[in-house]
C-alpha positions in Angstrom: -45.1 49.9 -9.5 -42.2 50.2 -12.0 -38.9 51.3 -10.6 -35.3 50.8 -11.6 -36.3 48.8 -14.7 -38.4 46.4 -12.6 -42.1 45.9 -12.0 -42.4 45.5 -8.2 -45.2 44.6 -5.8 -45.0 44.5 -2.0 -47.6 42.0 -0.8 -49.3 41.5 2.5 -52.1 39.0 2.2 -52.9 36.7 -0.7 -52.9 37.6 -4.5 -53.0 35.7 -7.8 -50.8 37.2 -10.6 -51.1 36.7 -14.3 -47.9 38.3 -15.7 -47.2 39.3 -19.3 -43.8 38.1 -20.5 -41.3 40.9 -20.6 -37.6 39.9 -20.4 -36.6 43.6 -20.2 -38.9 44.4 -17.2 -39.0 41.6 -14.6 -42.0 41.3 -12.4 -41.1 40.8 -8.7 -43.3 40.2 -5.7 -41.8 40.9 -2.2 -43.5 39.3 0.8 -41.8 39.3 4.2 -38.4 37.5 3.7 -38.8 36.2 0.2 -38.9 37.6 -3.4 -40.6 35.9 -6.3 -39.5 36.9 -9.8 -41.6 35.9 -12.8 -41.4 36.1 -16.5 -44.7 35.2 -18.4 -46.2 33.4 -15.4 -49.4 32.7 -13.5 -48.8 32.2 -9.8 -50.2 32.8 -6.3 -48.4 34.3 -3.3 -49.8 33.9 0.2 -48.4 36.1 2.9 -50.7 36.2 5.9 -48.5 37.7 8.5 -49.9 36.0 11.6 -47.4 33.2 12.1 -48.6 31.3 9.0 -46.1 30.0 6.5 -45.2 31.9 3.3 -46.4 30.1 0.2 -45.8 30.5 -3.5 -47.8 28.4 -5.9 -46.9 28.2 -9.6 -49.8 27.6 -12.1 -47.9 28.1 -15.4 -44.6 29.5 -16.7 -41.7 29.7 -14.3 -40.7 31.6 -11.2 -37.5 32.0 -9.1 -38.0 32.4 -5.3 -35.2 33.8 -3.2 -34.6 34.7 0.5 -34.2 38.4 0.9 -34.3 39.1 4.7 -32.0 36.5 6.3 -28.4 36.4 7.6 -28.0 33.3 5.3 -29.6 35.0 2.3 -26.3 35.4 0.5 -25.5 31.7 0.7 -29.0 30.4 0.3 -29.9 28.9 -3.1 -32.6 30.3 -5.3 -35.6 28.0 -5.8 -37.0 27.3 -9.2 -40.6 26.0 -9.5 -42.3 24.2 -12.3 -46.1 24.4 -13.0 -48.0 22.4 -10.4 -45.5 23.0 -7.6 -45.6 25.2 -4.5 -42.9 26.2 -2.1 -43.6 26.8 1.6 -41.4 28.7 4.1 -42.0 28.6 7.8 -39.2 31.0 8.7 -36.1 32.6 7.0 -33.7 30.3 8.8 -35.1 27.1 7.3 -35.1 26.0 3.7 -38.3 26.1 1.7 -40.2 22.9 1.1 -41.3 22.2 -2.5 -44.2 19.8 -3.2 -47.0 19.3 -5.8 -50.4 20.8 -5.3 -53.7 19.4 -6.5 -55.3 21.3 -9.3 -59.0 22.2 -8.9 -61.9 20.5 -10.7 -62.6 22.2 -14.1 -66.1 23.4 -14.7 -67.6 21.5 -17.6 -67.7 23.3 -20.9 -64.9 25.8 -19.9 -62.6 26.6 -22.9 -59.7 28.2 -21.1 -56.9 26.8 -19.1 -58.7 26.5 -15.8 -55.6 25.8 -13.8 -55.6 29.6 -13.5 -58.4 29.3 -11.0 -56.3 27.9 -8.2 -56.5 30.9 -5.9 -58.9 30.9 -3.0 -62.4 32.4 -3.3 -61.3 35.5 -1.4 -58.2 36.1 -3.4 -57.1 39.2 -5.3 -56.4 38.7 -9.0 -53.8 40.9 -10.6 -53.9 41.4 -14.4 -51.0 43.0 -16.1 -51.9 44.2 -19.6 -53.9 41.0 -20.4 -56.4 41.0 -23.3 -60.0 41.7 -22.1 -61.0 38.4 -23.6 -58.5 36.6 -21.4 -59.7 38.5 -18.3 -63.4 37.6 -19.0 -62.4 34.0 -19.5 -60.6 34.0 -16.2 -63.6 35.6 -14.5 -65.9 33.0 -16.0 -63.9 30.3 -14.2 -63.3 32.3 -11.0 -67.0 33.0 -10.4 -68.2 29.9 -12.2 -70.6 32.0 -14.3 -71.0 32.0 -18.1 -69.8 35.2 -19.7 -70.6 35.8 -23.4 -68.9 38.4 -25.6 -68.0 38.9 -29.3 -64.3 38.9 -29.9 -64.7 41.5 -32.6 -66.1 43.8 -30.0 -63.2 43.5 -27.5 -60.4 42.2 -29.6 -58.2 45.3 -29.1 -59.0 45.9 -25.5 -56.6 45.2 -22.6 -56.9 45.3 -18.9 -54.4 46.3 -16.2 -55.5 46.2 -12.6 -56.7 44.0 -9.8 -60.0 42.2 -9.1 -61.2 41.3 -5.7 -63.2 38.1 -5.7 -65.1 39.2 -2.6 -66.8 41.7 -5.0 -70.0 40.3 -6.7 -69.6 39.4 -10.3 -72.2 42.1 -11.3 -70.0 44.9 -9.8 -66.8 43.5 -11.4 -68.4 43.3 -14.9 -70.1 46.7 -14.6 -66.8 48.3 -13.7 -65.1 46.6 -16.7 -67.9 47.5 -19.0 -67.8 51.2 -17.9 -64.1 51.5 -18.5 -64.3 49.9 -22.0 -67.6 51.5 -23.2 -69.4 48.2 -23.1 -72.9 47.2 -22.0 -73.5 44.3 -19.7 -76.8 42.5 -19.0 -77.8 39.2 -17.4 -80.1 36.9 -19.4 -81.1 33.4 -18.4 -78.2 33.2 -15.9 -75.6 34.3 -18.6 -73.8 37.6 -18.6 -73.6 39.3 -22.0 -71.1 42.0 -22.8 -71.5 44.1 -26.0 -69.9 47.2 -27.4 -72.2 50.2 -26.9 -73.6 51.8 -30.0 -72.3 55.2 -30.8 
């Protein structure tokens, strides 16, 4: 995961990344013939190795995308994306195409930046030392379920890991609760997390 002063992931498939800003330790995703370097960023990489294009979609922050497996890689420019843009590569010999993507509808009453919910329903979400409050807010949008918690209960808790959205929300929340000594229950369609009494 961390080698040579870098945080590195080799991706096959699709994953959404929420990356904590760290100028000293860049976060790099390698997928076939491109690398995506991020600093304090939320983005999605799609690398379905069946002849489909490679795609990087930037939700927030900034990323640099470079060719890494091409005879022209040394002369090819780096691509810089701004939030709301995605770049698509069909093969390493052709330049990437940058265009805007449409952001999803925001569930009513959601308090967080729901642009973070741009990944597909079967995506993998990677969290890198995010606060548990942020993770639960993300999950609320991803699953379109209300999740209630007291900030004083989880204010100093952080989460590192991945969440598969193919898993039911009950399993995901139970796993998080178990790791953080929390209880979780469903009441009236709402999931409630609380600190367990000692």
